[in-house]
matplotlib code that plots the C-alpha trace (Angstrom):
import matplotlib.pyplot as plt

x = [-28.0, -28.2, -26.5, -26.8, -26.6, -27.9, -30.2, -28.6, -24.9, -23.4, -25.9, -23.4, -20.7, -22.8, -21.9, -18.6, -19.0, -22.4, -20.4, -17.7, -20.2, -22.0, -18.9, -17.2, -19.9, -21.7, -25.1, -25.8, -27.9, -29.5, -29.0, -31.9, -32.5, -33.6, -33.1, -33.8, -30.8, -30.9, -33.8, -31.2, -29.3, -25.6, -23.8, -21.3, -20.9, -24.0, -22.5, -20.2, -23.0, -25.7, -23.1, -22.4, -26.3, -26.4, -23.8, -25.5, -28.9, -27.2, -25.8, -28.9, -31.0, -28.4, -28.2, -32.1, -31.6, -29.5, -32.2, -30.4, -31.8, -31.3, -31.3, -32.4, -30.1, -31.3, -34.5, -34.5, -35.7, -32.6, -30.5, -29.7, -26.0, -23.3, -23.0, -19.3, -17.4, -14.2, -11.8, -9.2, -5.8, -6.1, -2.9, 0.3, 2.0, -0.4, 1.5, 4.4, 5.3, 7.3, 4.3, 3.4, 6.2, 4.2, 3.7, 6.5, 5.1, 2.3, 1.3, 0.1, -3.3, -3.9, -3.2, -5.3, -8.2, -7.9, -7.6, -10.8, -12.7, -12.4, -13.5, -16.3, -17.5, -17.2, -19.7, -23.1, -25.6, -24.0, -24.3, -20.6, -19.5, -16.4, -14.5, -11.6, -9.3, -6.4, -6.5, -10.1, -12.5, -15.2, -17.8, -17.3, -20.2, -23.1, -23.8, -25.6, -26.3, -25.3, -21.9, -21.0, -21.7, -19.2, -16.5, -17.0, -16.2, -13.5, -11.9, -12.8, -10.7, -7.3, -4.9, -4.4, -8.2, -8.8, -5.7, -2.1, -2.0, -3.0, -6.2, -7.2, -9.9, -11.4, -11.5, -13.1, -15.7, -17.0, -17.3, -19.4, -21.5, -22.0, -23.2, -25.6, -28.5, -27.8, -30.4, -28.0, -27.0, -23.5, -21.9, -18.2, -15.6, -11.9, -9.4, -6.4, -3.5, 0.1, 1.1, 0.5, -2.2, -1.1, -4.3, -7.9, -9.8, -11.1, -8.6, -8.4, -9.3, -12.4, -13.3, -12.9, -15.3, -17.9, -17.4, -18.2, -21.1, -22.8, -21.7, -19.7, -16.3, -13.5, -10.6, -7.2, -4.7, -1.1, 0.7, 4.2, 7.6, 8.0, 8.1, 5.9, 2.8, 1.6, 1.8, 1.2, -2.1, -3.6, -3.2, -5.2, -7.6, -8.9, -8.7, -11.0, -13.1, -13.8, -11.9, -8.3, -5.2, -3.4, -0.1, 1.1, 4.1, 3.1, 0.4, 0.4, 0.1, -2.7, -4.6, -4.2, -4.9, -8.9, -9.5, -9.2, -11.3, -13.5, -13.7, -14.0, -16.8, -19.3, -23.1, -25.4, -25.9, -29.9, -32.6, -36.2, -36.9, -35.0, -36.8, -35.6, -36.5, -36.3, -34.9, -34.6, -38.0, -36.0, -33.2, -35.2, -37.5, -34.1, -32.9, -36.3, -36.3, -32.8, -34.3, -37.2, -34.9, -32.9, -36.2, -36.9, -33.6, -33.4, -36.4, -35.8, -32.9, -34.7, -36.5, -34.3]
y = [19.8, 16.4, 13.6, 10.1, 7.0, 3.5, 2.1, -0.9, -0.5, -4.0, -5.5, -3.9, -6.4, -9.0, -8.3, -9.7, -12.9, -13.3, -11.8, -14.1, -17.3, -15.8, -16.8, -19.4, -21.5, -24.2, -24.7, -28.2, -29.6, -33.3, -34.4, -34.1, -36.1, -33.8, -33.8, -30.2, -28.5, -25.9, -24.0, -23.0, -21.2, -20.4, -19.5, -17.3, -14.0, -13.8, -16.0, -12.6, -10.1, -12.3, -12.8, -8.8, -8.4, -10.7, -9.3, -5.7, -7.3, -8.9, -5.5, -3.4, -5.7, -6.1, -1.9, -2.2, -4.3, -1.9, 0.6, 4.2, 7.5, 11.1, 13.0, 17.0, 18.6, 21.7, 20.9, 22.1, 18.5, 17.0, 19.2, 17.0, 17.2, 18.7, 22.2, 23.0, 26.4, 27.1, 29.4, 30.8, 32.5, 36.2, 37.6, 39.0, 35.6, 34.2, 36.4, 34.4, 32.8, 29.0, 27.0, 25.6, 23.6, 24.5, 28.1, 29.6, 32.7, 32.3, 33.1, 30.7, 32.1, 31.9, 28.4, 28.4, 29.9, 27.5, 24.5, 25.5, 26.7, 23.3, 21.9, 23.6, 22.7, 18.8, 19.1, 18.5, 18.0, 20.1, 23.7, 25.9, 29.2, 31.1, 32.8, 35.0, 36.0, 37.9, 40.7, 39.8, 37.7, 38.0, 35.7, 36.3, 34.4, 32.8, 29.1, 28.4, 26.2, 28.3, 26.4, 29.0, 32.1, 31.0, 29.9, 32.8, 35.2, 32.7, 34.3, 38.0, 37.7, 38.7, 38.5, 41.3, 42.4, 41.3, 42.7, 41.6, 39.0, 35.6, 35.8, 31.9, 32.6, 34.9, 32.7, 29.5, 32.0, 33.8, 30.1, 29.0, 32.2, 31.4, 28.1, 29.6, 28.7, 25.5, 23.0, 20.2, 16.9, 17.4, 20.5, 21.2, 23.9, 23.6, 26.2, 26.4, 28.6, 29.2, 31.1, 31.2, 33.1, 36.4, 38.7, 39.2, 39.3, 35.8, 33.1, 29.5, 28.1, 30.1, 29.5, 25.8, 25.8, 27.4, 24.2, 22.0, 23.8, 23.7, 20.1, 21.3, 19.2, 21.1, 20.1, 22.4, 22.8, 24.0, 24.8, 25.8, 25.1, 23.2, 25.7, 28.6, 27.5, 26.1, 22.8, 22.1, 24.7, 23.5, 19.9, 20.5, 22.4, 19.5, 16.9, 19.3, 20.0, 16.1, 16.3, 16.0, 17.9, 18.1, 19.6, 20.4, 22.0, 22.3, 22.5, 19.0, 17.8, 20.3, 19.5, 15.3, 17.2, 18.5, 15.1, 13.5, 15.5, 15.5, 11.6, 11.8, 13.8, 12.5, 13.1, 10.0, 10.4, 9.6, 9.5, 8.8, 12.6, 13.1, 14.1, 11.5, 10.3, 6.5, 5.4, 1.9, 1.2, 3.1, 0.5, -2.5, -1.5, -1.3, -4.8, -6.0, -4.3, -5.9, -9.6, -9.2, -8.1, -11.3, -13.4, -11.9, -11.7, -15.7, -16.5, -14.5, -16.1, -20.0, -18.6, -18.0]
z = [54.1, 52.8, 53.5, 52.2, 54.7, 55.3, 58.2, 57.7, 56.5, 57.4, 54.4, 52.1, 53.7, 52.1, 48.5, 47.9, 49.7, 47.1, 44.0, 44.8, 44.9, 41.9, 40.1, 41.5, 42.4, 39.6, 39.7, 40.1, 37.1, 36.3, 32.9, 30.3, 27.2, 24.8, 21.1, 19.9, 21.9, 19.0, 20.6, 23.7, 20.9, 21.6, 24.3, 22.8, 25.0, 26.6, 29.4, 30.3, 29.5, 31.7, 34.7, 34.7, 34.5, 37.3, 39.4, 39.2, 40.4, 43.1, 44.1, 43.8, 45.6, 48.6, 48.2, 48.3, 51.9, 53.0, 53.1, 51.5, 52.9, 52.8, 56.0, 55.8, 58.2, 57.2, 59.4, 62.6, 63.9, 63.0, 65.7, 68.4, 68.4, 71.0, 71.7, 70.9, 72.0, 70.2, 73.1, 70.8, 72.2, 70.3, 72.1, 70.5, 70.7, 67.9, 65.7, 65.5, 62.4, 61.6, 62.4, 59.7, 57.0, 53.9, 54.7, 56.8, 56.7, 58.2, 61.8, 64.0, 63.8, 60.5, 61.1, 63.9, 62.1, 58.9, 61.1, 63.2, 60.1, 59.0, 62.2, 62.5, 58.8, 59.9, 62.8, 60.9, 63.4, 66.4, 67.6, 67.5, 68.9, 69.4, 72.0, 71.4, 74.0, 75.1, 78.0, 77.9, 76.3, 74.2, 72.5, 68.3, 67.6, 69.4, 69.7, 66.2, 63.7, 61.1, 60.7, 57.6, 59.4, 62.3, 59.5, 57.6, 61.1, 62.4, 59.1, 60.1, 63.2, 64.1, 67.0, 68.9, 68.7, 72.5, 73.9, 74.1, 77.2, 77.7, 79.9, 80.1, 82.7, 81.2, 77.8, 79.9, 81.7, 78.1, 76.6, 79.9, 79.3, 75.5, 76.7, 79.6, 77.6, 75.7, 76.0, 75.0, 76.5, 75.9, 76.3, 75.3, 75.4, 73.7, 74.4, 73.0, 73.3, 73.0, 76.4, 80.1, 81.6, 82.7, 82.5, 83.2, 86.7, 86.6, 87.5, 85.8, 88.8, 89.4, 85.5, 85.1, 88.5, 86.6, 84.1, 86.5, 87.5, 84.3, 83.5, 80.5, 79.5, 78.7, 76.3, 76.5, 73.3, 73.9, 70.7, 69.9, 71.5, 74.7, 77.9, 76.0, 77.4, 80.3, 80.4, 83.8, 84.0, 80.8, 82.0, 85.2, 83.8, 81.4, 84.3, 86.5, 83.3, 82.3, 79.5, 77.8, 77.3, 73.8, 73.0, 69.3, 67.8, 64.4, 62.0, 61.1, 65.3, 65.6, 62.6, 64.3, 67.4, 66.5, 64.4, 67.3, 69.2, 66.4, 66.7, 70.6, 70.0, 68.1, 67.7, 66.2, 63.0, 62.3, 65.5, 65.5, 65.3, 62.5, 59.0, 56.4, 53.1, 52.3, 48.2, 49.1, 46.5, 43.7, 44.1, 44.4, 41.4, 39.1, 40.7, 39.4, 36.1, 35.7, 36.6, 34.0, 31.6, 32.1, 31.5, 28.8, 26.9, 27.9, 26.4, 22.9, 23.0, 23.0, 20.5, 17.9]

ax = plt.figure().add_subplot(projection="3d")
ax.plot(x, y, z, "-o")
ax.set_aspect("equal")
plt.show()
């Protein structure tokens, strides 16, 4: 995947004031006596065309200063992001409908699948994995850079695949195992559930101790109506795991939660190890051609 970016994005903010000055500021000229004014021709519409050409040249030159680059994110050397595991509740209660105002028939799990898949595809630099938990937990996809595969696998999951109950401790522990071989500086688990811990052989307290031991950050999300999920437990897990606790009563709020986490856990867009191609010279060349065209056009107008 190739992404356009700028090395010096701030330079683009120079365009509006320069164009304003080009339009409003008048050049200071000194009167000269010259008897052959006909050599200069008539202004006509050339003034407007000339201004537009000048504006185009300014935009191109400033664009070249901003240094447009294309970063190749398919190159393994560019993968220096965060390792993330989405731990999703697949218990029987996730089959409940009414979570979406737009699609009342859709189950909670179907809505979570859609939002989680979108979240995965946004994480350009990161490795992402998925864990599903119910009575027990299993790693649905290992932590990988292949976002399309992860997103596709999320679509294959169904509620009840791991049983009908809610083993939150197992979900966290499986997520820690998924990150066991991670070499990333930042490792994150995002656990989502609509119920209370009532199954599994690993307690939430034991699981969060594993999170702390492995230097992982834990976010927790409780979805559904108030009282359906264990608010106090999820808040405590997030606090002990160095993350944050969120709640979402419908699809819109859940989308906002994932958007906020996406903002909180951001990777650097480009580092010295990235492979990228600079394209400023094409922009600069086009601007130079624009200047040459104006000079030739002016000379032609004078000689007419």
